[in-house]
C-alpha positions as CSV (number, residue, x, y, z in Angstrom):
1,X,0.2,-0.1,0.4
2,X,1.3,3.4,-1.1
3,X,1.4,6.1,1.2
4,X,1.0,9.6,0.2
5,X,3.9,11.9,0.1
6,X,3.6,15.1,2.3
7,X,5.6,17.7,0.4
8,X,6.2,18.1,-2.7
9,X,9.7,17.2,-2.5
10,X,9.0,13.3,-0.8
11,X,6.6,13.5,-4.2
12,X,9.5,14.4,-6.1
13,X,11.9,11.9,-4.6
14,X,9.0,8.9,-4.4
15,X,8.7,9.6,-8.4
16,X,12.5,9.3,-8.8
17,X,12.4,6.3,-6.3
18,X,9.9,5.1,-8.7
19,X,12.5,5.7,-12.0
20,X,15.3,3.9,-10.2
21,X,13.4,0.9,-9.3
22,X,12.0,0.4,-13.3
23,X,15.7,1.0,-14.2
24,X,16.7,-1.4,-11.9
25,X,14.1,-3.8,-13.1
26,X,14.9,-3.3,-16.9
27,X,18.6,-4.2,-15.6
28,X,17.7,-7.3,-14.3
29,X,15.8,-8.9,-17.2
30,X,18.5,-8.2,-19.6
31,X,20.9,-9.5,-17.6
32,X,18.6,-12.7,-16.9
33,X,18.3,-12.8,-21.1
34,X,22.0,-12.2,-21.7
35,X,23.2,-14.9,-19.1
36,X,20.4,-17.5,-20.8
37,X,22.2,-16.3,-24.0
38,X,25.5,-17.0,-22.6
39,X,24.5,-20.2,-21.2
40,X,23.6,-21.1,-24.7
41,X,26.7,-20.4,-26.2
42,X,28.4,-22.0,-23.5
43,X,26.5,-25.6,-24.6
44,X,26.6,-25.0,-27.9
45,X,30.6,-24.4,-27.5
46,X,30.5,-28.2,-25.9
47,X,29.2,-29.6,-28.6
48,X,30.9,-28.4,-30.9
49,X,34.1,-29.5,-28.7
50,X,32.5,-33.0,-28.9
51,X,32.0,-33.4,-32.8
52,X,35.1,-31.0,-33.3
53,X,37.8,-33.5,-30.8
54,X,41.5,-33.4,-31.0
55,X,41.6,-36.4,-33.0
56,X,39.4,-35.2,-35.8
57,X,41.5,-31.8,-35.8
58,X,45.2,-33.9,-35.7
59,X,43.7,-36.1,-38.2
60,X,43.4,-32.9,-40.9
61,X,46.9,-31.4,-39.1
62,X,48.9,-33.2,-41.8
63,X,46.6,-32.0,-45.0
64,X,46.5,-28.2,-44.3
65,X,50.3,-28.6,-43.3
66,X,51.0,-30.2,-46.9
67,X,48.6,-27.3,-48.2
68,X,51.1,-25.0,-47.0
69,X,54.0,-26.9,-48.0
70,X,52.8,-26.3,-51.7
71,X,51.9,-23.1,-51.5
72,X,55.5,-22.0,-50.1
73,X,56.5,-23.9,-53.0
74,X,54.5,-22.6,-55.3
75,X,55.5,-19.4,-54.0
76,X,59.5,-20.2,-54.0
77,X,59.4,-21.4,-57.1
78,X,58.1,-18.1,-59.2
79,X,60.4,-16.0,-57.3
80,X,63.2,-18.4,-58.4
81,X,61.9,-18.0,-62.2
82,X,61.8,-14.1,-61.8
83,X,65.4,-14.1,-60.0
84,X,66.4,-16.1,-63.2
85,X,64.8,-14.1,-65.0
86,X,66.3,-11.1,-63.9
87,X,69.7,-13.0,-63.4
88,X,69.2,-13.8,-67.2
89,X,68.9,-10.3,-68.6
90,X,71.7,-9.3,-66.1
91,X,73.7,-12.1,-68.1
92,X,72.7,-10.3,-71.6
93,X,73.8,-7.1,-70.4
94,X,77.1,-8.2,-69.0
95,X,77.5,-10.0,-72.5
96,X,76.8,-7.3,-74.8
97,X,79.3,-4.9,-72.6
98,X,82.1,-7.5,-72.9
99,X,81.3,-8.0,-76.7
100,X,81.0,-4.1,-76.9
101,X,84.7,-3.2,-75.1
102,X,86.3,-6.0,-77.0
103,X,85.1,-4.3,-80.6
104,X,86.4,-1.3,-78.9
105,X,90.0,-3.3,-78.0
106,X,89.9,-4.4,-81.4
107,X,89.5,-1.1,-83.1
108,X,92.0,0.4,-80.8
109,X,94.6,-2.1,-81.3
110,X,94.1,-1.7,-85.8
111,X,94.2,2.3,-84.9
112,X,97.8,2.1,-82.8
113,X,99.2,-0.5,-85.7
114,X,98.0,2.0,-88.2
115,X,100.2,4.7,-86.2
116,X,103.2,2.4,-86.1
């Protein structure tokens, strides 16, 4: 049974107390719903854990390790091919530079013989 407040200040205080109580009730309801959801997630996680046992994961591990090894091998092969092409190009450049220097040296030898 509610007691009538005797002053406007008491009435305002009672109103604020009711608002606080309403907020506490809403908070409690939210916490209860949250805990139920959390419990459901925990039960689901336990179910997944039973289904995905370490044994199954252990059986699958070599496959994924091999797949990763293949990817790394492909990457290294591509990198090696690019490096080979670069070295081949550099080699061609050096061969052309040597041939140019040999031609220059031959020309200088002929000029030198002509002066003698």
